[in-house]
N, C-alpha and C positions, 0 to 999 in steps of 0.2 A: 031227925031220925039218925041215930048213931048205929052203924053196922059194925060188927066185930071185924078186926083186921084178919085177912086170910092167914091161915097157919101152914098152908102147904102150897106147892106149885099148882096143883089141880084147883084148889080153891081160888088162888090168885088169878089163874087163867080164866076161870069161870066168871069172876068179878069183871075182868077186863072185857072179855068177848061177849058174854051173855047179859050181864047186868048193865054194863056201860055201852055195849054194842059196838066196841072198837075192835076192828080186825087187827090181829097181831102180825102185820106184814113186816118184811125185812126193813123197809125204810123207816117205818114208825118205831120199831124196836131200836134201830141204830140212833135215831134222833133222841129217844128217851135215854139211852145209855150215855150219850154225849152230855145231855142236860144233867143227868144224875151225877156225872163225874165233874161237873163244873161248880166249884165252890162259890162262884160269883153269881150263879143262876138264882134269881129270886125264888122261883118255885121249888128248887132243890133245898134252899135254906128253910123255906116254909115247911116242906115235907119233913125235914129232920126235926124241926121245932115241934110239929104236930105229932109225929109218929115215933120219933127217936132214931138214934143212929143205927141201932141193931136192925130195926125194920127197914131202914134205908139200905143197909148192906144186903139184907135178905132180898129186897125188891130188885136190886141190881143183879143178884144171883139168878132170880127168876127171869129177868129180861134176857140174861145170857143164855139160860136154858131154852127160852122161847126162840132165840136166834138160832140155836143148834137145831131145834125142832123144825124151824122154817127151812133151814138148809137141807134137812133130810126129806122134806116134802116136795122138793123141786124135782 
């Protein structure tokens, strides 16, 4: 089953939290940002290979937005 890539922050957040059931807590977000910034991370290289560099950049932007949202909710 191929699902379309999210096109907005709201869609992306829904995919992570509702479809995948992953809470977007601060530690998870920071871990993902570190991994996404690591050119040597196998999963980051695979992500870019599968979804492209533009979606990789957009995903990092969405994780940063989620981090800001998390900070506001404390």
